[in-house]
C-alpha positions in Angstrom: -24.8 -73.3 44.2 -24.4 -77.8 43.9 -23.6 -76.8 40.5 -20.7 -74.6 41.1 -19.0 -76.9 43.8 -19.5 -79.5 41.8 -17.6 -77.9 39.0 -14.9 -76.6 41.1 -14.4 -80.2 42.5 -14.2 -81.4 38.9 -11.9 -78.9 38.1 -9.9 -79.3 41.0 -9.8 -83.3 40.1 -9.1 -82.6 36.2 -5.8 -80.4 37.3 -4.4 -82.6 40.0 -5.2 -85.7 36.8 -2.9 -83.1 34.5 0.0 -83.1 37.3 0.1 -86.0 37.5 0.0 -87.2 33.7 3.5 -85.6 33.8 5.1 -87.1 36.4 3.9 -90.9 36.3 5.5 -94.0 38.1 5.9 -97.1 36.5 2.7 -98.7 36.1 -0.8 -96.8 36.7 -2.4 -95.5 40.0 -6.3 -96.5 39.9 -8.9 -94.0 40.9 -11.9 -94.4 42.6 -13.7 -95.2 39.3 -11.7 -97.7 38.3 -12.1 -100.3 41.6 -14.4 -102.6 42.9 -17.4 -101.5 45.5 -15.8 -103.3 48.2 -12.7 -101.3 47.2 -13.9 -97.9 46.5 -15.2 -98.3 49.9 -12.0 -98.7 51.7 -10.8 -95.7 49.4 -13.5 -93.4 51.1 -12.4 -94.5 54.2 -8.4 -94.2 53.7 -9.2 -90.6 51.8 -11.5 -89.9 55.0 -8.9 -90.0 57.8 -6.1 -89.0 55.5 -7.2 -86.2 52.6 -6.0 -88.8 50.1 -5.2 -92.3 49.1 -1.7 -92.4 48.9 -0.2 -93.8 45.5 1.2 -97.1 46.6 -2.2 -98.1 47.9 -3.7 -97.1 44.8 -1.2 -98.8 43.4 -1.4 -102.2 45.1 -5.4 -102.0 44.0 -4.2 -103.4 40.8 -4.3 -106.3 43.0 -7.3 -106.1 45.7 -6.6 -109.5 47.6 -3.3 -108.0 48.4 -4.5 -104.6 48.8 -6.9 -105.3 51.3 -4.5 -107.2 53.6 -2.0 -105.3 53.5 -3.9 -102.4 54.5 -5.2 -104.9 57.1 -1.7 -105.4 58.2 -0.5 -102.3 58.2 -3.4 -101.1 60.9 -1.8 -104.0 62.7 1.9 -103.1 63.0 1.5 -99.1 63.5 -1.1 -99.3 65.6 -2.0 -102.5 68.3 0.6 -104.1 70.8 2.7 -102.0 73.6 5.8 -100.4 71.9 4.4 -96.8 71.2 3.4 -95.1 67.4 6.7 -92.7 67.8 8.8 -94.8 68.4 8.0 -97.4 65.2 7.8 -94.2 63.7 11.2 -93.3 64.4 12.7 -96.5 63.4 10.3 -96.2 59.8 12.1 -93.2 58.9 15.7 -94.6 59.8 14.7 -97.7 57.8 13.1 -95.4 55.1 16.9 -93.1 55.1 19.2 -96.2 54.6 16.7 -97.6 51.8 16.8 -93.5 50.5 13.1 -94.1 49.7 11.8 -90.5 49.0 8.0 -91.6 49.1 7.9 -93.1 52.3 10.1 -90.3 54.0 7.7 -87.7 52.8 4.7 -88.9 54.9 6.5 -90.8 57.5 9.2 -87.4 58.4 5.9 -85.7 59.1 4.2 -88.2 61.0 7.6 -88.8 63.2 8.0 -84.7 63.8 4.1 -84.9 64.5 4.9 -87.8 67.6 7.2 -85.5 68.8 10.5 -85.6 67.3 12.8 -82.9 66.5 13.9 -81.8 62.8 17.3 -81.8 64.0 16.7 -85.0 65.6 15.0 -86.4 62.0 17.5 -85.2 59.7 20.6 -85.9 61.9 19.3 -89.9 62.5 22.2 -91.3 61.4 24.5 -89.7 64.4 22.1 -91.4 67.0 24.6 -93.4 68.7 26.4 -89.8 69.3 23.6 -88.1 70.5 21.9 -87.9 74.1 18.4 -87.1 73.4 18.0 -90.6 72.6 17.0 -92.8 75.1 19.1 -96.5 75.9 15.8 -98.1 74.6 14.9 -96.4 71.7 18.8 -96.4 70.5 18.8 -100.7 70.7 15.4 -100.5 68.3 17.7 -97.9 65.8 20.0 -100.5 66.0 18.0 -102.7 65.5 16.4 -101.2 62.5 20.2 -100.6 60.6 21.3 -103.9 61.3 18.0 -105.8 59.9 17.8 -103.2 56.7 21.7 -103.7 56.1 21.7 -107.4 57.1 19.2 -109.1 58.9 21.7 -112.5 59.4 24.5 -109.9 61.1 21.8 -109.9 64.4 24.6 -110.8 67.1 23.5 -112.5 70.1 25.0 -109.5 71.7 22.8 -107.1 70.1 19.6 -109.5 71.0 20.4 -109.7 74.7 20.7 -105.5 74.7 17.5 -105.8 73.4 16.0 -108.3 75.6 16.9 -105.5 78.5 14.3 -103.2 77.0 11.8 -105.2 74.8 10.0 -107.9 75.7 9.3 -110.7 73.3 5.8 -109.0 72.1 8.0 -106.5 71.5 10.6 -107.5 69.8 7.9 -108.9 67.0 6.3 -105.2 66.7 9.7 -103.8 66.3 10.8 -106.4 63.9 7.4 -105.7 61.4 7.9 -102.5 61.5 11.6 -102.3 60.1 10.0 -105.5 57.9 6.6 -103.9 56.5 9.0 -100.8 55.8 11.8 -102.8 54.3 8.8 -104.3 51.9 7.0 -100.9 51.0 10.6 -99.1 50.6 12.0 -101.7 48.0 8.1 -101.3 46.1 7.8 -98.1 46.0 11.8 -97.4 44.7 11.3 -99.8 42.3 8.1 -98.0 41.0 9.6 -94.8 41.0 7.0 -94.0 43.3 6.2 -90.1 43.3 4.9 -88.9 47.1 0.9 -88.2 47.2 0.0 -84.8 46.9 -3.4 -83.6 49.2 -6.5 -84.8 47.5 -5.2 -87.6 45.4 -7.1 -91.0 45.0 -10.7 -89.3 45.7 -11.7 -86.5 43.9 -14.4 -89.4 42.5 -15.9 -89.4 45.7 -18.0 -86.7 47.2 -16.8 -85.5 50.5 -20.3 -86.3 51.6 -20.2 -89.7 50.6 -16.4 -90.5 52.1 -18.3 -89.8 55.7 -21.1 -91.7 55.0 -18.5 -94.5 54.2 -16.7 -94.1 57.2 -20.0 -94.2 59.2 -21.1 -97.5 57.9 -18.1 -99.1 58.6 
């Protein structure tokens, strides 16, 4: 039975790699077997959490120091502080819409929806000013995302005063880091024509049991 399961897993992995050969971004994505043991452990952790290792991450793995520090920064920006992840994901979606980044929108629109934003809100997010289903604080954050993404020098004193009426200094740092991080990610992925990651990608060389052991060991 173990051999049968292994054969099935290998067949699935071969199919995924065949599909990747048809749709390639501009530079290669590293498989688990191609990275250092330390990076393989990080791959396993990500795969156990998400069910894939995102194409952007596997591309950044060409430079392990950048990849590992990026992951730490990514986690800190999204998962710490007092601004809700729900609001951060909303402004991430708006930033990615302005930059026209299908790669980031493919995953973060789903994440935003799972956090409670409706399809109508997300599909028509450019009309946030006219909508009654965003709070004044949410609108201030969306305005910040748009201004910074289009021209950060255009953030006026009036806009900053409005922002301070809803968010403290630390929270403004969180908002700006979320917007800035995804302007970085958007440009990276657009330049490389990164295709959205499919379920199961990036973890084929790591049996699920090994991935779970890697997470437990961390």
